KOLVEXGU-506416 format. One record per residue (C-alpha): residue in one letter; x, y, z. Coordinates in steps of 0.2 Angstrom, whole numbers, padded with zeros to 4 digits, always signed. Layout:
% KOLVEXGU-506416
aXYZ ...
***
This chain:
% KOLVEXGU-506416
m+0047+0102+0088 g+0042+0118+0079 k+0024+0123+0079 s+0024+0126+0061 r+0022+0108+0058 d+0004+0103+0056 s+0001+0088+0067 r-0013+0081+0056 i+0001+0077+0044 e+0011+0069+0058 l-0004+0058+0063 l-0006+0053+0045 r+0013+0047+0045 i+0010+0037+0061 f-0006+0029+0055 s+0002+0025+0038 m+0018+0017+0046 f+0006+0007+0057 l-0002+0000+0042 i+0014-0004+0034 f+0020-0012+0050 i+0004-0023+0051 c+0008-0028+0033 h+0025-0034+0037 f+0020-0042+0054 v+0007-0053+0044 i+0020-0057+0031 h+0034-0062+0042 i+0027-0069+0058 n+0028-0088+0058 w+0009-0091+0061 g+0006-0098+0044 l-0007-0084+0040 t-0004-0084+0021 e-0008-0102+0020 l-0026-0103+0028 g-0035-0104+0011 g-0053-0097+0007 w-0060-0081+0014 k-0048-0082+0029 q-0033-0080+0018 a-0042-0067+0007 f-0045-0057+0023 i-0026-0059+0028 y-0021-0053+0011 c-0032-0037+0014 l-0022-0034+0030 i-0006-0036+0019 q-0012-0024+0006 s-0016-0011+0019 g+0002-0008+0020 q+0001-0001+0002 v-0012+0012+0008 g+0001+0018+0021 v+0014+0019+0007 v+0002+0029-0004 i-0001+0041+0010 f+0018+0044+0012 f+0020+0048-0007 i+0004+0059-0006 i+0012+0069+0008 t+0028+0071-0002 g+0018+0079-0016 w+0008+0089-0004 f+0024+0097+0003 m+0036+0096-0012 v+0025+0105-0025 n+0029+0122-0015 r+0047+0118-0012 s+0063+0119-0022 f+0075+0104-0024 r+0088+0104-0010 f+0103+0093-0011 k+0105+0094+0008 r+0087+0086+0010 l+0093+0071+0000 l+0109+0070+0009 k+0101+0070+0026 l+0090+0056+0020 w+0105+0046+0013 i+0114+0048+0029 q+0100+0042+0040 v+0097+0027+0029 f+0115+0022+0029 l+0117+0024+0048 y+0102+0013+0051 s+0108+0000+0038 l+0126+0000+0045 v+0121-0001+0063 i+0108-0014+0061 g+0119-0025+0049 a+0133-0024+0062 s+0122-0028+0076 v+0115-0043+0068 y+0132-0049+0063 l+0138-0047+0081 a+0123-0056+0088 y+0126-0071+0077 r+0145-0071+0081 y+0140-0071+0100 n+0128-0085+0099 p+0128-0094+0082 n+0117-0108+0089 h+0103-0097+0094 f+0104-0087+0078 s+0107-0102+0067 y+0093-0095+0055 l+0106-0082+0050 y+0119-0095+0045 d+0117-0094+0026 t+0118-0075+0027 f+0136-0075+0034 h+0143-0091+0026 v+0135-0093+0009 p+0146-0083-0003 d+0132-0075-0013 q+0122-0071+0002 k+0137-0064+0011 a+0141-0052-0003 e+0123-0047-0005 f+0123-0043+0014 i+0138-0032+0013 k+0131-0023-0003 n+0114-0020+0005 m+0122-0014+0021 v+0134-0002+0013 f+0123+0004-0001 p+0105+0002+0005 v+0098+0016-0006 l+0106+0010-0023 s+0104-0008-0019 g+0086-0007-0016 e+0087-0014+0001 y+0072-0003+0005 w+0062-0002-0011 f+0052+0013-0004 v+0067+0023+0000 t+0074+0020-0017 a+0058+0025-0025 y+0057+0040-0013 v+0074+0046-0018 g+0070+0044-0036 l+0054+0055-0033 l+0064+0068-0025 l+0076+0069-0039 l+0061+0070-0051 s+0051+0083-0041 p+0058+0099-0049 f+0053+0092-0066 l+0036+0086-0060 n+0033+0103-0052 k+0038+0112-0069 l+0026+0101-0078 i+0012+0105-0065 t+0014+0124-0068 v+0008+0122-0086 l-0006+0109-0082 d-0023+0114-0076 a-0034+0103-0064 k-0042+0093-0077 s-0025+0089-0085 i-0018+0083-0069 c-0033+0073-0065 a-0032+0065-0082 l-0014+0061-0080 v-0017+0052-0063 v-0032+0042-0071 i-0020+0036-0085 l-0007+0031-0073 v-0020+0022-0062 v-0027+0013-0077 i-0010+0007-0082 s-0006+0001-0064 v-0021-0012-0065 l-0017-0019-0083 p-0003-0031-0077 i-0016-0040-0066 f-0026-0045-0081 g-0011-0052-0090 f-0004-0037-0099 s+0013-0039-0091 t+0022-0030-0105 v+0014-0013-0100 p+0027-0006-0088 y+0022+0001-0071 s+0037+0003-0060 k+0038+0008-0042 i+0044+0025-0047 m+0028+0027-0058 y+0018+0022-0043 a+0026+0035-0033 i+0023+0048-0046 t+0005+0044-0047 c+0003+0047-0028 y+0014+0063-0029 l+0002+0070-0042 i-0013+0066-0031 g-0004+0076-0017 v-0001+0090-0028 f-0020+0090-0034 l-0026+0091-0016 r-0013+0104-0011 k-0018+0116-0025 g-0036+0115-0018 y-0044+0107-0033 m-0056+0098-0021 r-0060+0113-0011 d-0078+0114-0017 y-0081+0096-0013 r-0086+0090+0004 l-0086+0071+0010 s-0092+0067+0027 g-0083+0054+0038 f-0097+0042+0035 a-0096+0044+0016 v-0077+0042+0017 f-0079+0026+0028 g-0092+0019+0016 l-0080+0021+0000 i-0066+0014+0009 l-0076-0001+0015 i-0081-0004-0004 c-0063-0004-0008 f-0060-0017+0006 i-0074-0028+0000 i-0068-0027-0018 s-0051-0032-0012 a-0057-0046-0002 v-0067-0053-0017 f-0052-0051-0028 n-0041-0060-0015 y-0053-0074-0014 v-0054-0077-0032 a-0035-0075-0034 v-0032-0089-0020 r-0046-0100-0027 f-0042-0098-0046 g-0024-0091-0046 n-0018-0104-0058 l-0029-0098-0072 p-0016-0094-0086 w-0023-0077-0092 f-0022-0070-0074 y-0006-0064-0066 w-0014-0063-0049 g+0000-0074-0041 n+0011-0059-0042 q-0002-0046-0036 l-0007-0053-0019 h+0005-0042-0010 d-0001-0026-0019 g-0019-0032-0023 v-0028-0021-0035 v-0017-0006-0034 p-0030+0008-0039 l-0040+0002-0023 q-0026+0006-0011 i-0023+0023-0020 v-0041+0028-0019 a-0042+0023-0001 a-0027+0032+0004 a-0032+0048-0006 l-0049+0047+0003 i-0041+0046+0020 f-0029+0060+0016 y-0042+0071+0009 w-0054+0069+0024 v-0040+0073+0037 m-0033+0088+0027 q-0049+0096+0020 p-0050+0114+0023 l-0065+0112+0034 y-0053+0107+0048 k-0041+0119+0055 p-0022+0114+0057 v-0017+0106+0073 h+0000+0109+0082 n+0005+0097+0095 d+0024+0095+0100 f+0021+0077+0107 i+0013+0071+0091 n+0026+0080+0080 s+0040+0071+0090 l+0032+0054+0088 g+0029+0058+0069 s+0047+0061+0067 a+0052+0044+0072 t+0040+0035+0060 f+0053+0033+0046 g+0065+0025+0058 i+0052+0012+0062 y+0052+0007+0044 l+0071+0007+0042 i+0072-0005+0058 h+0059-0018+0054 e+0061-0019+0035 n+0080-0021+0035 h+0086-0038+0029 p+0093-0048+0038 g+0087-0037+0052 y+0069-0041+0050 v+0074-0060+0049 l+0081-0058+0066 l+0067-0047+0072 w+0053-0058+0066 s+0061-0074+0071 e+0063-0068+0089 v+0046-0061+0089 g+0039-0077+0082 g+0048-0087+0096 l+0040-0076+0109 t+0022-0076+0103 p+0012-0093+0103 k+0004-0097+0086 p-0014-0094+0087 h-0026-0109+0083 v-0043-0101+0083 l-0050-0084+0078 y-0052-0076+0095 q-0034-0081+0100 f-0027-0073+0084 v-0037-0057+0087 a-0031-0056+0105 e-0013-0059+0101 f-0014-0047+0086 v-0021-0033+0096 v-0008-0035+0110 f+0008-0038+0101 v+0006-0027+0086 p+0004-0010+0095 v+0017-0015+0108 i+0031-0020+0096 f+0026-0004+0086 l+0029+0007+0101 v+0045-0002+0106 l+0052+0001+0088 m+0046+0019+0088 l+0055+0023+0105 g+0071+0014+0098 a+0070+0024+0082 f+0067+0041+0091 a+0082+0037+0102 f+0093+0032+0088 d+0089+0047+0078 y+0091+0059+0093 l+0108+0051+0099 i+0116+0046+0082 v+0108+0051+0066 h+0104+0070+0070 p+0122+0073+0077 v+0130+0065+0062 q+0119+0074+0050 k+0123+0091+0058 v+0142+0088+0058 i+0142+0082+0039 l+0131+0096+0034 q+0141+0110+0043 k+0156+0105+0033 l+0147+0107+0016 
***
C-alpha cells in the first residue's frame, strides 16, 4: 500500500469498524443481552450505541478527505461494484448452504419459502445500495453525490457559519427523542452533519485548541455516563407517552455519539502529532469496509450470528460474559477481516479493474 496514506486514518477505520462490530455482536448474539433490565441493560445499550460512534468517525473521515477532492464517478462505481459483489456472493453462499443442509439451517426457511421474504431477499441481493440492505452504504452514496454541492457551500462559509450549521443539525437530531417526531432528521442529514465536522477539522479551525488525552477521555466518559443514565430511564420509564425513547435505544442520544466521535478523531489527527505511514496497518485498514459488508448482510448475518451463537455458550454471570466477550469478539473480527482482505484481493479488485478499464 502506498506510503501517501496516513496510517492514523487507517487505525481510526479499524477502531470504528470494531465498535460497529461490537454493536452488531451484542444485538444479534442469542445471549438475551437486551432483556436484562435495569442498569445492566442500560450498559448493554451503551455498547450497542458505541457502533454509532464508529459510524460517525467514518462519515467524519469522508468529510476530511472529500472537502479537497472533486467528485469522480469512478469512485462511486468502484463502491457500487464492491457492495454488489459482496451481496451477490454472500446471498448465493447462504442459499447454497441452506439447499445443502436445510435441517441445520432451518432458521432460513422463511427467507427462501415465504414469497414476500424471498422477493425481498432477491431484491436486496441484486440491488443492495438502492434497497437499503446496508443503510450506511446508502447514506454514504448519497453523501458522495451531495459532496460537490456541500463543498461549494463550504467555500462561501466561514468557520463560525460552519460551526453554527453543525450545531443546528445536531439540535434537530435530538428533538425526536422528546416527542417532536414531525421534525425530520434522516440518515443522510446525519451523514451531512458528520461530513461538516470532518470539513471543520480538516480546515484547521481547531488548530489553536489543544486537548490532552486525559481531557478527551474525561469528556468521552461524561458522554458515556449521560448515555447510561438516558438508557436506564428509557428502559425504566419507556412507556411514558411524551417520550419516544423506545425508537432511540439503538442510536441513543445522537449528539453524544457525534461529540464522542469528533473528540476521538480530533485527538488522533491533531497537528501536534505527525502522520504515520505503515504498510501493514494500511493493508488491514483497507479490509474494514468488507467486514461491514459481510457481517451486516441479511440473511448473511442471520446465518453468521446463528452459527456463532451455537458455538458460544450463553453466559450466566458477569465474569463469564466478560471472558467470552473478550475472547470471541476479537477472534471473529479478525477472521472476518482476513476473509474481507482475501475477497477484495482475489475478486473485488480484479473485477473493478476490468470494468473500469473498459470505461
